[in-house]
C-alpha positions as CSV (number, residue, x, y, z in Angstrom):
1,X,80.4,-37.6,-18.5
2,X,80.0,-40.2,-15.8
3,X,80.5,-39.4,-12.1
4,X,83.5,-41.8,-12.0
5,X,85.2,-39.9,-14.9
6,X,84.5,-36.6,-13.2
7,X,86.1,-37.8,-9.9
8,X,89.1,-39.1,-11.9
9,X,89.4,-35.7,-13.6
10,X,89.3,-33.9,-10.3
11,X,92.0,-36.1,-8.9
12,X,94.3,-34.9,-11.7
13,X,93.7,-31.2,-10.8
14,X,96.3,-29.1,-9.0
15,X,95.8,-28.3,-5.3
16,X,94.7,-24.8,-6.2
17,X,92.2,-26.0,-8.7
18,X,90.8,-28.5,-6.1
19,X,90.4,-25.6,-3.6
20,X,88.6,-23.5,-6.2
21,X,86.3,-26.4,-7.1
22,X,85.6,-26.9,-3.4
23,X,84.7,-23.2,-3.0
24,X,82.4,-23.4,-6.1
25,X,80.7,-26.5,-4.8
26,X,80.2,-25.1,-1.3
27,X,78.6,-21.9,-2.8
28,X,76.4,-24.0,-5.1
29,X,75.2,-26.1,-2.2
30,X,74.5,-23.1,-0.1
31,X,72.5,-21.5,-2.9
32,X,70.6,-24.7,-3.5
33,X,69.7,-24.9,0.2
34,X,68.6,-21.2,0.2
35,X,66.3,-22.0,-2.7
36,X,64.8,-25.0,-0.8
37,X,64.3,-22.8,2.3
38,X,62.6,-20.1,0.2
39,X,60.3,-22.6,-1.5
40,X,59.4,-24.2,1.8
41,X,58.6,-20.8,3.2
42,X,56.5,-19.9,0.1
43,X,54.5,-23.2,0.4
44,X,54.0,-22.6,4.1
45,X,52.7,-19.1,3.6
46,X,50.3,-20.4,0.9
47,X,49.0,-23.1,3.2
48,X,48.6,-20.5,6.0
49,X,46.6,-18.3,3.7
50,X,44.4,-21.2,2.7
51,X,43.8,-21.9,6.4
52,X,45.6,-25.2,6.3
53,X,48.2,-24.1,8.9
54,X,47.6,-22.8,12.4
55,X,49.4,-19.8,13.6
56,X,50.4,-19.3,17.2
57,X,50.7,-16.1,19.1
58,X,52.6,-17.5,22.1
59,X,54.9,-20.3,23.2
60,X,52.0,-21.9,25.1
61,X,49.8,-21.9,22.0
62,X,52.7,-23.4,20.0
63,X,53.2,-26.2,22.5
64,X,49.5,-26.9,22.5
65,X,49.5,-27.2,18.7
66,X,52.5,-29.4,18.7
67,X,51.0,-31.6,21.4
68,X,47.9,-32.1,19.2
69,X,50.0,-33.5,16.3
């Protein structure tokens, strides 16, 4: 099904169906974002373990690291 067909089908839905679809899409987008954040965290931890990332113990250290980049 093409995107255009999907949009046309949604337009023929009732208001309640559209609200339900909106709810489903919002939940799906939130879940997708959570997966992205989790994956980014996993990659960052792996890079940290390999010594590719610097950790900072204080705000001043963090500022120094960021200034170096």
